[in-house]
Structure formats: structure tokens, C-alpha cells
C-alpha positions as CSV (number, residue, x, y, z in Angstrom):
1,X,118.5,128.1,71.1
2,X,117.8,129.6,74.5
3,X,119.0,128.1,77.8
4,X,116.4,126.7,80.2
5,X,116.2,128.6,83.5
6,X,115.2,127.1,86.8
7,X,113.2,129.5,89.0
8,X,113.2,129.1,92.7
9,X,109.9,128.4,94.6
10,X,109.8,132.0,95.9
11,X,109.9,133.5,92.4
12,X,107.2,131.1,91.2
13,X,105.0,131.9,94.2
14,X,105.4,135.6,93.7
15,X,104.5,135.4,90.0
16,X,101.6,133.1,90.6
17,X,100.2,135.4,93.3
18,X,100.4,138.3,91.0
19,X,98.4,136.2,88.4
20,X,95.8,135.3,91.0
21,X,95.3,138.9,91.9
22,X,94.2,139.6,88.4
23,X,95.4,143.2,88.4
24,X,97.5,142.7,85.3
25,X,97.1,140.3,82.4
26,X,99.3,137.2,82.1
27,X,100.9,138.8,79.1
28,X,101.9,141.8,81.1
29,X,103.3,139.6,83.9
30,X,105.2,137.5,81.4
31,X,106.9,140.6,80.0
32,X,107.7,142.0,83.5
33,X,109.1,138.8,84.9
34,X,110.7,137.5,81.7
35,X,108.9,134.1,81.6
36,X,106.5,132.5,79.2
37,X,102.8,133.0,79.8
38,X,102.3,129.2,79.8
39,X,104.6,128.9,82.8
40,X,102.6,131.6,84.7
41,X,99.4,129.7,84.0
42,X,101.0,126.4,85.3
43,X,102.3,128.1,88.4
44,X,98.9,129.8,89.1
45,X,97.1,126.4,88.7
46,X,99.6,124.7,91.0
47,X,99.1,127.5,93.6
48,X,95.3,127.2,93.5
49,X,95.4,123.4,93.6
50,X,97.8,123.3,96.5
51,X,96.6,126.2,98.7
52,X,94.3,124.0,100.7
53,X,97.2,122.0,102.0
54,X,98.5,125.1,103.9
55,X,95.3,125.3,106.0
56,X,94.7,121.6,106.6
57,X,94.3,120.7,110.2
58,X,97.3,119.1,111.9
59,X,99.7,120.7,109.5
60,X,102.5,118.3,110.5
61,X,103.5,116.2,107.6
62,X,103.3,112.5,108.0
63,X,106.5,110.6,108.1
64,X,107.4,109.5,104.6
65,X,109.3,106.4,105.9
66,X,107.9,103.9,108.3
67,X,109.9,102.6,111.2
68,X,110.9,99.3,109.5
69,X,112.4,101.2,106.6
70,X,114.4,103.5,109.0
71,X,115.7,100.5,110.9
72,X,116.7,98.9,107.7
73,X,118.5,102.0,106.5
74,X,120.3,102.4,109.8
75,X,121.5,98.8,109.6
76,X,122.7,99.4,106.0
77,X,124.6,102.5,107.2
78,X,126.3,100.4,109.9
79,X,127.3,97.8,107.4
80,X,128.7,100.4,105.0
81,X,130.6,102.1,107.9
82,X,132.2,98.8,108.9
83,X,133.1,98.0,105.3
84,X,134.5,101.5,104.8
85,X,136.7,101.2,107.9
86,X,137.9,97.8,106.9
87,X,138.8,98.9,103.4
88,X,140.5,102.1,104.5
89,X,142.7,100.1,106.9
90,X,143.6,97.6,104.1
91,X,144.4,100.4,101.7
92,X,146.8,102.3,104.0
93,X,149.9,100.2,103.1
94,X,149.5,101.1,99.4
95,X,148.8,104.8,99.9
96,X,151.6,105.6,102.2
97,X,151.8,108.8,104.2
98,X,151.6,112.2,102.5
99,X,154.0,114.7,104.0
100,X,154.2,118.4,103.5
101,X,156.7,119.0,100.9
């Protein structure tokens, strides 16, 4: 059984662009790049479906989290920092000092 390989986005884009060019067949590309032709078809489809996003006006991405969520997460981080500090102070008597030895 062969091991699955994870290809980075740059590799996928390069192979998909070669497929879009149409200068070589998908079978030739599969042999050259060492991937299955089905993967090349999937990457080509993803490239063609997502290319419009690059040219969309106001190319700035919308914030994924709203302000309320960010505030809530900052509050949680504060709570965890306080708890961590408290626990680390309570744990010191049991851990003792570690000296170079």
C-alpha cells in the first residue's frame, strides 16, 4: 500500500496551470509530476472555479470573526492567563528548584 503525499499549494497551482494551458495531456502531466490524473483534474477544476476571487474588487478579505467574538476570546484569554498564573504559583512548593548539576 502506498503512502499518501500532501502537496503544497504552489505545486498544485503549477500542475493545474499546466493542465489549463493544454499543451500536454493530463496523462503526460501525471507521469511528469508523479500524481494521479484524477488529482490533476480536481486541481484544475479548483483553479478555474476560484480564479474569479483573485480579481474581485476590494480584494481585502472580510474579517472572519466579528467584534463580539474577538472580545469574548480576549476575555477568555485573560481568564486563562490568571488561572495559569495562580496554578503555577500553587505548584511551586511541589516542584522545587532545579539546579544545574
